[in-house]
C-alpha positions as CSV (number, residue, x, y, z in Angstrom):
1,V,-7.8,-10.9,-23.5
2,Q,-8.4,-8.9,-20.4
3,L,-5.9,-7.9,-17.7
4,Q,-6.8,-6.2,-14.5
5,A,-4.8,-4.5,-11.9
6,F,-6.0,-4.6,-8.3
7,G,-5.0,-3.4,-4.9
8,G,-4.7,0.4,-5.3
9,G,-5.7,2.8,-2.5
10,L,-4.6,5.6,-0.2
11,V,-1.4,5.1,1.7
12,Q,0.7,7.4,3.8
13,P,4.2,8.3,2.8
14,G,6.6,5.6,3.9
15,G,3.9,3.0,3.8
16,S,3.5,-0.1,1.7
17,L,0.9,-1.5,-0.7
18,R,0.8,-4.6,-2.9
19,L,-0.8,-4.6,-6.4
20,S,-2.0,-7.6,-8.2
21,C,-2.3,-8.3,-11.8
22,A,-4.7,-11.1,-13.0
23,A,-6.2,-12.0,-16.3
24,S,-9.2,-13.7,-17.8
25,K,-9.0,-16.0,-20.8
26,F,-5.3,-15.5,-20.7
27,T,-2.4,-17.2,-19.0
28,L,0.1,-14.8,-17.6
29,A,2.7,-17.4,-17.0
30,Y,3.5,-17.4,-20.8
31,Y,4.2,-13.8,-21.0
32,A,6.6,-11.2,-19.7
33,I,4.6,-8.9,-17.4
34,G,5.3,-5.2,-16.8
35,W,4.0,-2.6,-14.5
36,F,3.5,0.9,-15.6
37,R,2.1,4.1,-14.0
38,Q,0.8,7.4,-15.2
39,A,0.4,10.4,-12.9
40,P,-1.9,13.3,-13.7
41,G,-0.3,15.5,-16.5
42,K,2.6,13.2,-17.0
43,E,3.6,10.5,-19.4
44,R,3.3,6.9,-18.7
45,E,6.4,5.5,-16.9
46,W,7.7,2.0,-16.8
47,V,7.9,0.6,-13.3
48,S,9.0,-3.0,-13.5
49,C,9.3,-6.1,-15.6
50,I,9.4,-9.7,-14.8
51,G,10.2,-12.3,-17.4
52,V,8.6,-15.7,-17.9
53,S,11.4,-17.0,-15.6
54,E,10.6,-15.6,-12.1
55,G,14.3,-14.8,-11.6
56,S,14.5,-12.2,-14.3
57,S,13.2,-8.8,-13.1
58,S,14.1,-5.2,-13.8
59,Y,13.3,-1.7,-12.5
60,P,14.0,1.9,-13.2
61,D,16.2,3.8,-10.8
62,S,13.1,5.7,-9.6
63,V,11.8,2.6,-7.8
64,K,14.8,0.2,-7.5
65,G,15.1,-1.0,-4.0
66,R,11.6,0.0,-3.1
67,F,9.5,-2.0,-5.4
68,I,9.5,-5.8,-6.0
69,I,7.8,-7.7,-8.8
70,S,6.9,-11.4,-8.4
71,R,4.8,-14.1,-9.8
72,D,2.6,-16.7,-8.1
73,S,2.4,-19.5,-10.6
74,A,-0.3,-21.4,-8.8
75,K,-2.6,-18.3,-8.9
76,D,-1.2,-17.2,-12.3
77,T,-1.0,-13.7,-10.7
78,V,1.8,-11.1,-10.8
79,Y,2.4,-8.8,-7.9
80,L,4.1,-5.5,-7.3
81,Q,5.1,-5.0,-3.7
82,M,5.7,-1.2,-3.2
83,N,7.6,-0.2,-0.1
84,S,8.8,3.2,1.2
85,L,6.2,4.9,-0.8
86,K,6.5,8.6,-1.7
87,P,4.0,11.2,-2.8
88,E,5.6,11.1,-6.2
89,D,4.5,7.5,-6.5
90,T,0.9,8.6,-6.8
91,A,-0.4,7.5,-10.1
92,V,-2.7,5.1,-11.8
93,Y,-0.8,1.7,-12.1
94,Y,-1.3,-0.6,-15.0
95,C,-0.1,-4.1,-15.8
96,A,0.7,-5.2,-19.2
97,A,1.8,-8.4,-21.0
98,A,4.3,-9.0,-23.7
99,I,5.9,-12.0,-25.5
100,P,9.1,-13.1,-23.8
101,G,11.8,-10.3,-24.2
102,G,9.2,-7.6,-25.0
103,C,9.0,-5.9,-21.7
104,P,9.0,-2.8,-21.4
105,H,9.0,-1.5,-24.9
106,G,6.9,-4.1,-26.7
107,M,3.9,-4.6,-24.6
108,D,1.1,-6.3,-26.4
109,Y,-1.8,-6.4,-23.9
110,W,-2.8,-3.7,-21.4
111,G,-5.1,-3.9,-18.4
112,K,-7.3,-1.5,-16.6
113,G,-5.5,0.4,-14.0
114,T,-5.7,0.9,-10.3
115,L,-5.2,4.2,-8.5
116,V,-2.4,4.6,-5.9
117,T,-2.5,7.7,-3.9
118,V,0.3,8.5,-1.4
119,S,-0.6,11.3,0.9
120,S,-0.7,12.2,4.6
């Protein structure tokens, strides 16, 4: 089982970025998927969850209204659209998978992260 987050990079404050989460030998559609981030010197923080049903998503207050999680069933990919980015959003972003109902506190599989840097 291998998950991988893609799409990180350098973006200016107020800008947008879309991250992707894909997997090999693993079908994301059967799992709840979460996005997490970890900034230097800080603990890992939950960013969003999406259930097996695309309509069920959740966010902490720190990103609510700015970030949107979604699924593309045809590509078996989960996205994190990040808008109105702030310097404090700078972190390594990870995607992870859990059995239905397990996101965010019961993640079973973790992917390699992608670095997002928000700076002018």
